[in-house]
Wavefront OBJ file of the C-alpha trace (Angstrom):
o trace
v -1.741 28.227 9.262
v 1.900 27.430 9.761
v 4.536 30.001 8.911
v 7.632 28.169 7.801
v 10.006 30.724 9.322
v 12.482 28.108 10.548
v 12.858 26.681 7.063
v 13.303 30.173 5.675
v 16.126 30.827 8.156
v 17.752 27.544 7.197
v 17.480 28.486 3.517
v 19.119 31.858 4.280
v 21.954 30.191 6.205
v 22.610 27.789 3.317
v 22.676 30.681 0.871
v 25.121 32.567 3.113
v 27.431 29.591 3.424
v 27.447 29.016 -0.336
v 28.524 32.601 -1.071
v 26.796 35.596 -2.629
v 23.775 35.027 -4.844
v 24.142 36.432 -8.347
v 21.171 38.505 -9.417
v 20.483 40.650 -12.448
v 19.948 44.398 -12.246
v 16.266 43.666 -12.920
v 16.004 41.331 -9.910
v 12.828 41.468 -7.857
v 13.616 42.436 -4.268
v 10.261 41.378 -2.861
v 8.178 38.438 -4.132
v 4.976 40.209 -5.126
v 4.144 38.567 -8.460
v 3.595 34.819 -8.705
v 3.010 33.185 -12.073
v 1.936 29.826 -10.705
v 1.841 27.503 -7.730
v 1.841 23.791 -8.478
v 0.043 21.536 -7.704
v -3.228 23.419 -7.902
v -6.792 22.153 -7.898
v -5.827 18.513 -8.274
v -5.271 15.335 -6.275
v -1.646 14.303 -5.808
v 0.460 11.746 -3.992
v 1.631 12.145 -0.409
v 5.221 12.999 -1.405
v 4.340 15.767 -3.873
v 6.524 18.901 -3.729
v 5.149 22.426 -4.093
v 6.659 24.597 -6.832
v 6.264 28.376 -6.926
v 7.181 30.302 -10.074
v 7.689 34.050 -9.669
v 7.338 36.607 -12.450
v 10.926 37.810 -12.134
v 14.264 36.855 -10.656
v 14.168 36.966 -6.864
v 16.969 38.950 -5.247
v 15.734 38.406 -1.680
v 15.254 34.677 -1.476
v 14.715 34.726 2.276
v 11.741 37.074 1.846
v 10.273 34.779 -0.798
v 10.600 31.795 1.509
v 9.056 33.739 4.404
v 6.034 34.497 2.233
v 5.361 30.765 1.924
v 2.523 29.356 4.057
v 0.895 25.928 4.239
v -2.393 24.974 5.870
v -2.935 21.235 6.324
v -4.304 18.856 8.972
v -0.642 17.979 9.550
v 2.186 19.925 7.939
v 5.212 17.692 7.361
v 8.801 18.815 7.716
v 10.371 19.912 4.461
v 13.005 22.046 2.810
v 13.349 24.753 0.183
v 15.297 24.416 -3.057
v 15.725 27.122 -5.709
v 15.505 25.479 -9.132
v 16.565 28.768 -10.698
v 16.407 32.492 -9.839
v 12.616 32.590 -10.076
v 11.439 29.065 -9.252
v 11.197 27.956 -5.627
v 10.376 24.384 -4.654
v 9.386 23.107 -1.223
v 9.768 19.357 -0.800
v 8.270 17.494 2.161
v 10.788 15.249 3.906
v 7.862 13.356 5.425
v 4.574 12.369 3.810
v 1.551 14.627 3.591
v -1.492 13.268 5.429
v -3.491 11.084 3.062
v -6.931 12.140 1.772
v -6.458 15.700 3.028
v -7.009 19.248 1.738
v -3.889 21.431 1.490
v -3.864 25.227 1.133
v -0.773 27.127 0.018
v 0.061 30.813 -0.262
v 3.244 32.416 -1.567
v 4.009 35.982 -2.557
v 0.366 36.901 -2.081
v -0.981 34.146 -4.355
v -3.076 31.283 -3.005
v -4.169 27.856 -4.199
v -5.469 24.527 -2.961
v -4.960 20.859 -3.734
v -5.593 17.571 -1.998
v -3.829 14.278 -1.413
v -5.044 10.817 -2.302
v -4.134 7.613 -0.520
v -0.641 6.785 0.663
v 0.361 4.780 -2.399
v 4.002 3.678 -2.258
v 5.994 1.730 -4.835
v 9.108 -0.069 -3.567
v 11.630 -1.450 -6.045
v 14.027 -4.036 -4.615
v 17.096 -4.397 -6.812
v 18.331 -7.537 -5.036
v 14.922 -9.225 -4.911
v 13.952 -8.172 -8.468
v 10.519 -6.997 -7.331
v 8.356 -3.882 -7.451
v 5.802 -3.842 -4.643
v 2.932 -1.365 -4.432
v 1.041 -0.720 -1.219
v -1.782 1.649 -0.394
v -2.479 2.893 3.114
v -0.205 0.181 4.489
v -1.777 -2.730 2.575
v 0.189 -4.497 -0.160
v -1.825 -4.392 -3.373
v 0.567 -6.147 -5.724
v 4.119 -7.548 -5.662
v 5.411 -7.711 -9.223
v 8.463 -9.335 -10.800
v 10.787 -6.607 -12.038
v 14.145 -6.079 -13.667
v 16.336 -3.118 -12.784
v 19.655 -1.741 -14.034
v 22.382 -4.159 -15.020
v 26.102 -3.801 -14.322
v 27.332 -0.460 -15.586
v 23.807 0.973 -15.753
v 22.596 0.970 -12.132
v 19.160 2.028 -11.040
v 19.664 4.853 -8.525
v 18.890 3.959 -4.920
v 16.882 6.379 -2.801
v 13.530 8.053 -2.265
v 11.805 9.475 -5.346
v 8.340 10.526 -6.475
v 6.279 9.880 -9.569
v 7.162 12.995 -11.601
v 4.937 12.478 -14.634
v 3.013 9.845 -16.551
v 3.502 9.252 -20.276
v 1.491 6.641 -22.123
v 4.188 6.382 -24.809
v 7.889 7.284 -24.655
v 10.634 6.772 -27.230
v 13.837 5.803 -25.438
v 16.968 6.500 -27.459
v 20.398 5.531 -26.137
v 21.957 8.491 -27.917
v 20.450 10.778 -25.262
v 22.807 9.200 -22.712
v 25.796 9.113 -25.045
v 25.472 5.588 -26.450
v 25.409 5.368 -30.280
v 22.708 3.201 -31.817
v 25.339 0.946 -33.412
v 26.976 0.309 -30.025
v 26.303 -3.145 -28.518
v 24.434 -1.294 -25.746
v 22.597 0.998 -28.173
v 18.813 1.027 -28.349
v 15.824 2.929 -29.642
v 12.595 1.610 -28.201
v 8.990 2.681 -27.902
v 7.809 1.974 -24.364
v 4.335 2.150 -22.928
v 2.828 3.021 -19.546
v 5.878 4.991 -18.443
v 6.001 6.633 -15.001
v 8.959 8.976 -14.650
v 11.121 8.466 -11.547
v 13.953 10.940 -12.313
v 14.420 13.776 -14.794
v 17.574 11.963 -15.858
v 15.514 9.316 -17.648
v 14.651 6.583 -15.137
v 11.103 5.269 -15.507
v 8.884 2.462 -14.332
v 7.553 1.091 -17.618
v 6.331 -1.901 -19.533
v 9.140 -3.996 -21.003
v 7.801 -7.130 -22.717
v 11.294 -7.910 -24.061
v 12.631 -8.473 -20.529
v 9.712 -10.416 -19.060
v 11.813 -13.598 -19.040
v 14.319 -11.871 -16.752
v 11.862 -10.043 -14.522
v 11.954 -11.482 -11.031
v 15.330 -13.153 -11.659
v 17.916 -10.857 -13.227
v 18.604 -7.147 -13.692
v 19.021 -6.427 -17.402
v 17.782 -2.859 -17.969
v 19.757 0.316 -18.614
v 18.559 1.760 -15.295
v 14.785 1.720 -15.610
v 12.408 -0.440 -13.591
v 11.036 -2.971 -16.074
v 7.629 -4.558 -15.547
v 5.489 -6.814 -17.677
v 3.024 -5.059 -19.947
v 0.064 -6.022 -17.743
v 1.736 -4.944 -14.511
v 2.971 -1.673 -15.989
v -0.537 -0.894 -17.242
v -1.974 -1.599 -13.786
v 0.549 0.658 -12.053
v 0.232 3.425 -14.635
v -3.530 3.575 -14.153
v -3.447 3.730 -10.346
v -0.373 5.860 -9.576
v -0.678 9.629 -9.020
v 1.892 12.330 -9.611
v 3.671 12.789 -6.278
v 3.285 9.189 -5.128
v 6.456 7.933 -3.420
v 8.763 5.544 -5.271
v 11.490 3.977 -3.147
v 14.416 2.097 -4.689
v 16.264 -0.258 -2.369
v 19.528 -2.115 -3.024
l 1 2 3 4 5 6 7 8 9 10 11 12 13 14 15 16 17 18 19 20 21 22 23 24 25 26 27 28 29 30 31 32 33 34 35 36 37 38 39 40 41 42 43 44 45 46 47 48 49 50 51 52 53 54 55 56 57 58 59 60 61 62 63 64 65 66 67 68 69 70 71 72 73 74 75 76 77 78 79 80 81 82 83 84 85 86 87 88 89 90 91 92 93 94 95 96 97 98 99 100 101 102 103 104 105 106 107 108 109 110 111 112 113 114 115 116 117 118 119 120 121 122 123 124 125 126 127 128 129 130 131 132 133 134 135 136 137 138 139 140 141 142 143 144 145 146 147 148 149 150 151 152 153 154 155 156 157 158 159 160 161 162 163 164 165 166 167 168 169 170 171 172 173 174 175 176 177 178 179 180 181 182 183 184 185 186 187 188 189 190 191 192 193 194 195 196 197 198 199 200 201 202 203 204 205 206 207 208 209 210 211 212 213 214 215 216 217 218 219 220 221 222 223 224 225 226 227 228 229 230 231 232 233 234 235 236 237 238 239 240 241 242 243 244 245
């Protein structure tokens, strides 16, 4: 059992440097009531974060972080982020060990989950490819199309946040009217969310002629219908997705 005291101290130092933390008069001084810990009782990818939701606003964030424990064959380095006054997230900066049981406790609550294989998707903007490997072996390199000029696909390390078999993508949600030359309203299938801002890996039959050659999307990672279906059915929430320039 590893007590993440060092990370808790770091979190306290960051809070101190950023100024006083605003709390309500009903703030909880000690984290005694936990609504949920996620993931729980499921198999996730090796980059999955852990999210703890407390019953009330937490006034003593350092105490909440100090109540956080992980038991794993290997506990990766990671860091705390407060999503709001009652939701704490711990994100590994390295991968969890694959095919391993993980136990978590926070604020007196406990849960367990496990990891699957180390399944990593790598999108190369310059090469117009999306390559998926598992446990170090390349399973499939797929032609892809990423964000065009003015609508770049963000570069960095991400995780599969959720899977949606059908998503309606409407340009008005990012400030582009439907009657604009860049406007669109499309139903897409086999969508794997990369960012909460609206970037997905998804099937895009309309861009198959450009996939592997040219970036024509509004920021998403476009795959053929067959390739998107294959990825959708094998990816797990928490699997790493890396976007390279």
